[in-house]
N, C-alpha and C positions, 0 to 999 in steps of 0.2 A: 519293241526293237525290231529292226529289219533283219538283224543277225542275232546269234546267241551271245549272252554276256561274256563268254570266254573268247570270242573271236577277236582277231587282230587284223590289220590291213593285209598282213601276210597270209593268214588263213583265208581271207576273202579272195585274194588273188589265186590261191591254190584251188579253192572251190570253183571259181570261174573257169579255170583251166580244165577241171575235171568235168564240169557239167556242160560247158559251152566251149570246147577246145578250139573249134574253128571260127568262132565269132571274132570279128576284128576289134582290137582294142585301140591301136594307134594307126592313123594314117598321117604320116609326116609328108607335108608338101615341100619337097626339097627346093623347088624354085618359087614357092609361094603360090603357085597356080595349079599345074596339072601333073607334075612329076611326083608320083606317089611312092612312098616306101611304107609298107604295111607290116604290122606285127599283130598276130592273133593272141588270144589268151594262152593257148598252149605254147606258142613260141616264146612268149614273155616268161612263162613259168620255167621253160627249159633253159633259157639264157640266164635268168636270175639264179637258178640253181647252180649253173656252171660258174657264174661269176662269184657267188658265195663260196663255192668249193675252192676256186682259185685263190681267193683272199685268205681262206683258212689254210690252204696249202702253203701260202706265203708267210704263215706264222701269226696272223692276226688272231686276237682273242676277243670274246664278246665285249662290246662296248668300246673297242678301239675306233679311232676317228679316221675317216677317209674323206679327203677334200676333193670335191668335184668342181672343176673349173671348165665347164663345157657349155656350148650353145644349146638352144632348143634343138633336139634331134632325137631320132629313134634310139641312138646309142645312150643319150642321157637317161632315157626312160629305163633301158635295160640295166645300166650301171646302178641307178638309184634303187631299183627293186632288188638287185643283187645284194646291195648293202643291207636292205631290210631283211631279206631272207637269211643272211648270215648273222644278223643282230649286230652289225657294225654301224657306227653312227656316221651316216653321210652328212657332210657339211657343204651344201651347195653354195657356190660363190659366183659372182659375176666375172666376166672376162674383161681384159683390158680394152679400152675403147679403140686403140690403134697403136701403131709403132711409136708415135710421139708420146703416148701416155704410159709406155711400159715402165719407165723408171719410177714415175709417181705411183703407178699401180702397185708395184712390188714394195715400195716404201710404206704405203698404206696397208698393204697386205700383212706386214710383219706382226702387228698386234694379234690378228686373227690366228696366224700361224703359231705364235708363241702360246696363245691361250689354248688352242685346240690340240696341239702336239700330235699331228697326224702321223700315222705309220706309212700311209700311201697318199700320193696325189695323182688323180686321174684327170688328164686334160687332153687338149688337142695335140697333134704331132708338132705343130709349130711352137706352141708354148712349152711342150716337154723338152724340145731341143734347146730352146732359149734357157730354160731353167738348168739344164745340164751343162751347157757349153758357153753361153753368152752373157751371163750375169757378172757384174763386178765382184771382186774378191770378197768384199764385206757382206754381200748378199748370198754368195755361194755357200758360206758357212752355215746358213740357215737350213740348207737342203741336204747336208752331208748324210744325215741318218734317215732320210725319207726316200722311199722308193717312188720314182716318178715314172708313170707309164700312161698308156693311152687305151681307150676302149677297144681299138682295133687289135692291139697286142693281147689284151685279156681274152677277147672273144675268139681269137685265132689260136690261143694257147691250149695245150692239153693239160687237164687237171684231173687227178684221181677223184673218184666219188668218195667224198668224206662226209661222215655224219655231221649235220649242222646243229648249232645250238638251238634249244627250244625257245621259242618266242612267246612271251606272256604279255598280258594286257598292262602289267605294271612296268614293263621294260621301256626304256627310252627308245623311240623309233629313229629319230634323227635330230640334228641340231639346226635350227633356223636362226641365222644371224639377222639381227634387226638392221633396218636400212641405214641407220645413222643419220636420219633427218634432224634429230634433236640432240645428238651427242655421240659418244663413242659406241660403236656397234657392240652388241652383247649376244651371246649364244643362248637361244631359248631351248630348253629341254622339253621336247614334245613326246609324251608317252602314247602307246597304242590305245590306251583307254581314252585319253584326250581326243585322239583322232576319231575313234569310233563314235564317241558321244557327239562330237561336233558334226560329223558326217550325217548322223541320224537326224539331228536337229535341222541341218541344212536341207536334208531330203524332204522333211515335212514342210519347212517354211518355204522352200523353193519349188514345191510341186514337182519333185523329180518323179519320173516314170521309168520303169525298168527298160534298159536297152536303148534309151534315147541318146542322141549325140551332143557333143560339146564342141563349139568352134573356139580355138584358143591360139592366141599369139603372145600372151603375156609371158615374161621370162620364167622358166621353170626353177630358177634359183630363188625366186621370190614366192612368199606364201600364197599370194593371190592366184598365181599360176599353178604352183605345185600342189597345194592342199585343195583349194576349191576346184581347180580345173582338172588336174591329173588324177588325184586320189578320189575326188568326187565322182568322176566317171567310173572308176574302178568299183567304188562302193555301190554305185547304181547299176552296174553291169552294162554300162553304155560304152561309147567309143569317143575318141578325141580326134578331131581334124586339126592338126598342129602345124603352125608355121613359126617363124622367128619374129621378134619385135621389129627388126629392121625391115623385113618384107612388108609388114603392115604399115610402118611409117612412110616408106617409099611410095607405097600404093595402097591406101587405106581400103579401097573397094575389095581387095583380096579377102579381107575378113568377112564382109557381107556376101561375097560370092561363095565362100566356103559354107556359110550358113545355107545359102540357096542350093548349092550342089549336093550337100550331104543331108539336107533337111534337118539341121541341128536345132535342138530345142533349148539349149542352154549356152550361155557365154558369160564372160567376166571382163570388165574393163574399167579403167579410171576415167574420170570426167573428160580429160583432154582428148580421149579417143573419139568421143561423140562430137566434140568440137571440130576435130580434124576431118572427120567424115563429112560434116556439114560444109566445110570449106572446099574439100577436094573432090567429092563425088558429084559428078555433073548430072543434070536432069536426063541427059541422053544415056549415061551409064546406069541410072536407076531402072531403066526399062529392062535390064538384064536380071534384076533382083526379085526374089520372092522370099519375103521375110515372115510369111504367115506361119512357119513352123516354130518360131521362137516363142517359148513359154516364159522364160525368165533370163534376163541379162542383168546381173548384179553390177550396179554402178557404185564404185567405192574406191578405197585406198587413199583418197584425198577429199577435201570438201566438195560436196556435190552442189552445183548451182542450178537453181530452178530454170534459168533461161536456156542453159545447155540441153537439159533433158526435154524441155518443152519444144525447143527448136528441132531436135532430132525426131521426136514423135511426129511433129507436124510435117517435116520434110519427107519422111519415109512412110507416112501413112498409106500412100497410094501403092506401096510395095507390099502391102498386106501386114505391116507391123501392127501388132495389137497395142492399144494404148496402155495396157497393163504389163507389157513385156519388160520395159526398162524399169528396174527396181532398185532405187537407192538403198544402200545398206551400210552397216557399221561392223567393223571387225578389225582384228590386229593379229600379228603373229603369236602374241602371248595367249591367244584363245584358239589356236590352230589357224583359224581364219574368220569364219562368220560368227557374228553375235546377234545381229538383228537384220531383218530384210523387210522392206515394204512390199505392198502388192501393186505397185505402180506409182506414178507421180502424184504425190499429195503434199500439201505445203500449208504454211501459215504466212500471211502477209502481216508484218508487225511494224510498230512504230520504231524506226531506226534510232532516234534520239533517246527514247526511254530505254531501249535495249542496251545502248552503248554507255549511257550515263548512270542508269539505275540497276542494270542487270536483270530486268524483268520483261516479260512478254506481254504486250498489249496489242491485240489485233486491230488492224485499221483497214479502211476500204482500199481496194487495189487501184482506184482512180487517182490516188494521191500522186504527186510528183515523185520521181525516182529518188530524189535526195531525202524524202521524208519517210520512205518505207524500205523494208528489207524482207526478202523471201527466205524463210527457213524451211528446208526440205525435210519431210518426214522420212526417217530412217528405219521405221518399223518398231515393233515391240520386242521385248526380250523373248528368247527361246524357252521352251518348256524346261523346267528344272533349273533355270538360270534366273538371275535377277540383275536389273539395272537400277542404280540409285544415283541421285545427284547430291553431292556433299558440299557443304559450305566450309569456310575457313575454320570453323569451330568444331568440325567433325560431326556435324548434324545434317540430317537430310533436309533439303530445301523444299518449300511448298511447290506445288505444281506451277509451272511457268516461270520459275526463278532460276537463273543461271548459276551453275556450280560445276565442280569437277565430276566427270562421268566415272562412276565406280561400278565394277561388274563382278559377278560371282557365279560359280556353277562348275559342273564337271568338265567343261571344255577348257577351263583355265589350266595352263601348263604347270609343270613342276617348279619352274623358276629358271634362273639364269645359270649357265654352266660355270662352275668354279667362281661364283660371285655371290656368296651367302649374304653379304651386307646389303647389296642392292636388291636381292631377292626378298629379304625381310622387309625392306622399306617399300617395295612396290607391290608384292603379292600378299602381304600379311596385314593389310590395313583394316582398321576397325571403324565402324560407324556407330555412333551412340544409339542404343536401343536395338541393335542387331547382334546376333550371337554367332556370326561366322566371319571369315576373312573375305576381304574384297581386294580386287586388283585395281590399283590407281592407274588410270589410262593416260593422265596428263592432258586430257581433252576437256574442253568446256562445252556444256550443253544444258538442255533443260528437258523435262518430261511434260508432255501435255496429253491428257487422256491416255496415259500409259504408253505413249509413243515417244521415241527419242528424236530430238532435234539438236544438231551439232552447231556450235557457234565459233569455235576456234581452238587453237593450241595454247595452253597456259604460257609456255615459254615464248611464244611469238607475239602475244598481245602488246600493242603499242598504246600507252596511256598518255594522252595529251589533253591538258586542261580538264582533267577528270573524266574524259571519255575513253572507253575501251574500244580502240579501233583494231579490227581484225585484218591482218595484212592480206589474207587470201581474198578478201572483198576488193581491196584496191588492186591487187595483182590481176584479178579477173577483169576489172573494168578498164585498166590502162590500155590494153590492146585495141580498144575502140578507136584509139588514135592509130590510123592505118599503117603508119611508118614503124610501129613497134611490133616486135615478134610475139605472137601469142604464146603463153606458157613460159615466157622468158623475162619475167618481171619479179623483182624482189622489193618488198617494202619492209623497213625496219626503223628502229628509233635510234637517235643519237643524242647524247647528253650535251647540251649547250649551256652557256651561262644563264640563259633565260629559262632553262628547264628542258624537258624532253621534247625532241622535235622529230618530225617525219622525214625520212630519206627514202627516195625511190631510185632503184637501179634498173635500167631497161636496156635490153639488147635491141639494136636498130637492124632493120632488114638489110641483108647483105647487098642487095642490088643498089641501094642508095649510097654505098660507100665506094663505088668504083672510081668516082672522081672526088677525092677527099677535099680538095680546095673548094669545089662548088658546094659540097655538103656543108662544110663549116661556114661558108660565106652566105649561102642562100636558104638552106633547108633546116639547119639545126634550130635557129631561132623560132621558126614557124612551128616546129615540133614541140619545142619547150613551151611556147605560149598555149598550144592545144592541151598539153599535159596539165599545166597549171590550172587552166580554165576548167577542165574536166574534173580534176580532183577537188578543186575548190567548190564547184557547184554540187557535186555528188556527196561529198563527205564533210563539207563545212570546215575544212582545214587545208592549209597550203603546205606542200612539201618544202621544207627548208632547203634541201639540196636535191638535185636531180642529176643522176649519173647516167650518161649515155655510153653504151658498151658495144663492142664488136660481137658478132654472133659466136656463141660457144663459150662466153666468159663466165656465165653464171654456173656455179657448182651445183650439181644435183646428185641425189643418191642413185644407187643401181636400179631402183624402181621408178626413177623419174621425178621423185619429190625434190623440191627446192630445199637446199641446206641453208636455212635462215641464219643460224648462228655463225656458220663458217663464212658465208657470204658477207654478213655484217662485219665480221672481223677484217676480212680482206678489203672490203670496199671503204672502210674508214681510214685506210692508209692514204698518205698523200698522193701516191702514184702506184699503179699496179698494172700488170699485163692485161690488155683488153680495153683499157679506159680510152674513150674517144674525147669526152669532155665532161667537166663537172660544173654544174650551174648552181649558183647561189648569189644572193639571197632569194627569197621566195617571190619577189615581185617580177 
């Protein structure tokens, strides 16, 4: 172990403050570029102690919940660690998307509020004022017994020095709510023991070195940013060059410039981040970049596509990017974050038809046409003291190369869902024939080959047409090859027809094409529809029964950017809905 068995992430932070008080922990780039706000390990320790004392002074007891609705910021980091220090359960949540989304945000927020029963909500001044004064009467009732405040108020307030609760490895550290991509969000109970085990395994698998930096734009309310990025750097005694997701999306080169400026060794990103960098970072801008410091950039949180990683590696190779730096991996909030990580881009080229019809892997030559092959990306092997198994419908492990549900076990697996014993039992207490321990059912499909994991899709999302298992993410990744369709804004799902299950594709059209709607509908739409039909028919040997063309921003996504397949499918099967431009059927 990197630390002693009794250590927690709190004791790690305290040790860092004692041994390296002046070392920088956070550099928040307030403008995404050069305007820095820094926090040293000592300053973090002092502010976390103050915040924990203030919360105790306000009457909170160990285990009480504190909702954090804050953007990426230095203040988020201080408040989060303050909750950890006081043994109060932080519940990090996303912010509303904007003024137009406020009503819908608070309506969706109600189940989380009712489940977590927070004593305090800490949010931005704008949202605090809205919760206190501008909500409709039916929503105001929800906040009557909750203290609503801001980081600025807490940090500026005086609070007496109060003895804080003892933090132990078995204590719940915080609640991480799931993204809701496959159903109703659930609060995951993450203990300090889970965190320390996962961080140690991530340190070994990710080649972490003491003191090295992490470039981070992922949202801190999400496990990929919070656990892997923020707490990973604390565990490793490193620092975080932090910006907001919006700053990255608006200008993706900021992420890579932060790597260059601060010589960061680590980072974390979903696949769309690599795609957007390929599209928006120009060859002239590349001349500013030096990516030779990067040791490991974990690529995950959604299906990893071979073409995206290969394209990124090739494009940025002349910036010093190591071919082993981009590392596809597998993880989920229920395991803190990481569960496996590759050592660079490795893959299997397999027969698409056999995989989709028989659920087994047969390797084929890469020279085959695109429609006959599929690339499965290697997500690495299991961490030490952990196990990955692939289970079939009978509860037995599948042979090597056979698709089944990905099941995982080990000390990183969290304690279950908050106040949800039934789902906890069903998800976390699964048994596999011949094994004498509990497994977590991930809901993912995959296969093992030479002890390495290869992901194929989500169980709930699979579309079955004429006996073929079609994985919607494959279609969603390919459709934007039609240049008029927005990348990352495609949903594929099934619809029950009289003739059986059929494929439906909903796509957002690029906004610049919609300035003249009459011209779009008369001249452009038919051409787009023909290209979509031809592409899907050639590549997947199936035609979409319906094609839905949508305005930008119509497709619902989770707070972490994943497409909500079930919610979108329900909405888009209505005869009419907001954002629909045109519905095309039949398939010809």
